[in-house]
C-alpha positions as a printed Julia matrix, in Angstrom:
211×3 Matrix{Float64}:
   2.12    6.43  -22.18
   0.0     8.49  -19.84
   1.78    8.98  -16.52
  -0.76   11.24  -14.83
  -2.29    8.4   -12.81
  -1.33    8.0    -9.14
   1.24    5.36   -8.21
   2.31    3.93   -4.85
   4.66    6.41   -3.22
   6.82    3.67   -1.72
   6.83   -0.03   -0.9
   4.69   -0.93    2.11
   3.62   -4.08    3.91
   0.66   -4.98    6.1
  -0.36   -8.28    7.67
  -3.23   -9.83    9.58
  -4.47  -13.25   10.68
  -7.73  -14.82    9.51
  -8.8   -18.13   11.1
  -5.18  -18.92   11.99
  -3.88  -18.25    8.47
  -1.36  -15.41    8.28
  -1.72  -13.04    5.32
   1.1   -10.61    4.45
   0.41   -8.04    1.7
   3.33   -6.19    0.08
   2.67   -3.36   -2.4
   5.28   -1.46   -4.43
   5.63    0.93   -7.39
   6.88   -0.74  -10.59
   7.28    0.87  -14.01
   7.79   -2.06  -16.37
   6.92   -5.72  -16.64
  10.57   -6.49  -15.88
  10.43   -4.46  -12.65
   7.18   -6.16  -11.68
   8.62   -9.63  -12.26
  11.74   -8.74  -10.26
   9.57   -7.55   -7.37
   7.45  -10.71   -7.45
  10.59  -12.88   -7.5
  12.1   -10.96   -4.56
   9.0   -11.4    -2.39
   8.67  -15.06   -3.34
  12.31  -15.6    -2.33
  11.81  -13.71    0.95
   8.81  -15.89    1.82
  10.01  -19.1     0.18
   8.52  -21.18    3.0
   5.01  -19.68    2.62
   2.08  -21.78    1.46
   1.21  -19.29   -1.3
   2.62  -16.05   -2.75
  -0.23  -14.59   -4.77
   0.83  -11.88   -7.28
  -1.06   -9.16   -9.15
   0.14   -6.07  -10.97
  -0.97   -3.21  -13.17
   1.62   -1.53  -15.39
   0.59    1.82  -16.86
  -2.63    3.64  -16.12
  -5.82    5.01  -17.65
  -6.57    3.3   -20.96
  -3.06    1.91  -21.44
  -2.44   -0.9   -18.99
  -0.9    -4.34  -18.75
  -2.41   -6.55  -16.06
  -1.38   -9.86  -14.54
  -2.46  -12.1   -11.68
  -2.0   -15.68  -10.51
  -3.73  -17.76   -7.84
  -0.41  -19.52   -7.05
  -2.06  -22.77   -6.12
  -5.18  -21.43   -4.43
  -8.52  -22.49   -5.98
  -9.08  -20.72   -9.3
 -10.51  -17.22   -8.96
 -10.17  -17.0    -5.16
  -6.87  -15.14   -4.74
  -5.18  -13.35   -7.64
  -8.34  -12.14   -9.31
  -9.77  -10.43   -6.18
  -6.35   -8.88   -5.47
  -6.24   -7.46   -9.01
  -9.81   -6.21   -8.64
  -8.77   -4.19   -5.58
  -5.83   -2.7    -7.51
  -8.15   -1.75  -10.37
 -10.66   -0.16   -8.03
  -7.97    1.86   -6.24
  -7.17    3.99   -9.28
  -3.46    3.2    -8.84
  -1.28    2.35  -11.8
   2.3     1.08  -11.99
   1.64   -1.05   -8.9
   2.6    -4.61   -7.98
   1.13   -6.59   -5.11
   2.04   -9.92   -3.54
  -0.17  -11.45   -0.87
   1.72  -14.12    1.07
  -0.24  -16.77    2.97
   0.92  -19.09    5.69
  -1.8   -21.74    6.04
  -3.1   -22.01    9.58
  -4.65  -25.46    9.43
  -8.27  -24.41    8.86
  -9.8   -24.36    5.37
 -11.5   -21.05    4.57
 -13.64  -22.21    1.64
 -13.86  -20.35   -1.65
 -15.92  -17.48   -0.25
 -13.63  -17.14    2.73
 -10.56  -17.06    0.51
 -12.0   -14.34   -1.74
 -12.83  -12.28    1.34
  -9.38  -12.83    2.9
  -7.43  -11.88   -0.22
  -9.7    -8.92   -0.91
  -9.25   -7.58    2.63
  -5.49   -8.15    2.5
  -5.21   -6.15   -0.72
  -7.41   -3.39    0.67
  -5.19   -3.05    3.75
  -2.16   -1.92    1.73
  -4.06   -0.02   -0.95
  -5.88    2.1     1.64
  -2.75    2.98    3.63
  -0.13    3.5     0.91
   0.95    7.05    0.13
   0.18    8.21   -3.39
   2.64    9.76   -5.75
   3.07   10.77   -9.36
   5.85    9.82  -11.72
   7.78   12.82  -13.03
  10.95   13.17  -15.12
  13.94   14.72  -13.34
  17.42   15.8   -14.35
  20.31   14.62  -12.22
  22.72   17.57  -12.19
  26.15   18.45  -10.86
  27.86   21.79  -10.28
  30.76   23.28   -8.33
  30.03   26.38   -6.25
  32.01   28.63   -3.91
  31.37   28.14   -0.21
  29.6    31.47    0.29
  26.79   30.42   -2.08
  25.93   27.12   -0.35
  22.89   28.22    1.65
  21.51   30.25   -1.23
  21.96   27.25   -3.55
  20.03   25.03   -1.17
  17.19   27.58   -1.12
  17.26   27.88   -4.92
  16.98   24.11   -5.29
  14.08   23.93   -2.85
  12.29   26.76   -4.63
  12.3    24.7    -7.83
  11.29   21.4    -6.18
  14.88   20.18   -6.4
  16.52   17.77   -3.98
  20.16   17.98   -2.93
  21.65   14.48   -3.06
  25.23   15.2    -2.06
  27.79   17.88   -1.19
  31.5    17.19   -1.67
  33.73   19.71    0.13
  37.09   20.58   -1.45
  38.41   23.87   -2.86
  34.8    24.41   -3.97
  31.66   22.49   -3.06
  30.55   19.99   -5.68
  26.79   19.57   -5.39
  24.73   16.78   -6.9
  20.98   17.21   -7.01
  17.89   16.33   -8.97
  15.52   18.91  -10.41
  12.18   18.24  -12.15
  12.56   18.68  -15.9
   9.74   21.23  -16.02
  11.57   23.38  -13.44
  15.06   23.07  -14.87
  15.13   26.14  -17.15
  13.9    28.36  -14.31
  16.46   26.75  -11.97
  19.27   27.5   -14.44
  18.08   31.1   -14.78
  18.1    31.47  -10.99
  21.59   29.98  -10.86
  22.89   32.46  -13.45
  21.35   35.32  -11.51
  22.81   34.06   -8.25
  26.32   33.78   -9.67
  26.35   36.79  -12.02
  26.32   34.41  -14.97
  29.33   32.36  -13.85
  27.66   29.08  -12.89
  25.66   26.53  -14.84
  24.46   23.1   -13.79
  25.56   20.12  -15.87
  22.93   17.45  -16.58
  24.47   14.02  -15.98
  21.31   11.9   -16.34
  17.58   12.13  -16.87
  15.32    9.64  -15.12
  11.89    9.14  -13.6
  11.07    9.51   -9.92
   7.95    9.37   -7.79
   6.91   12.5    -5.91
   4.09   12.85   -3.39
   0.76   14.27   -4.52
């Protein structure tokens, strides 16, 4: 599947009030239908007392996508469909959105609902940071104390991130390094240690990095 499309960098939330109804839009990155469903369930549980929790998501990007929306009790076509339309128009993929509504006592009408849900979706889509999904190796290695600062610099030079440092006789470092940088990182590590050190890959996963 093509992963070059932008994705939400992190989960964000925005809210506003329209004619006494409170609208809360929550947007998050999701990378499978299962993740999307779990996100929707979590938000619905968080706002269990809301009048509506309107979901929409796009899994994938480009020409390979899975889409879903629901009006969650609002009049057909007034809530989920406009929210999905905003997601489509944003260019984002691997994104899930829930717009929570607390009814304020005044009916908005079908046109008013479409406008309210569209604006709520636009609020989060316009303000979310954008990232790209990249594969990374989670690695572990033990280094002598005198190499610590140079190791941190080496990791940064190859877009790596130090996740932990455990201090004992040596320092055990855990970090993640983009797969496309890993060979160069290993070469730098060998050079730094006169061939004595090598990072051990303990897992390979996906992460979102800013673009």
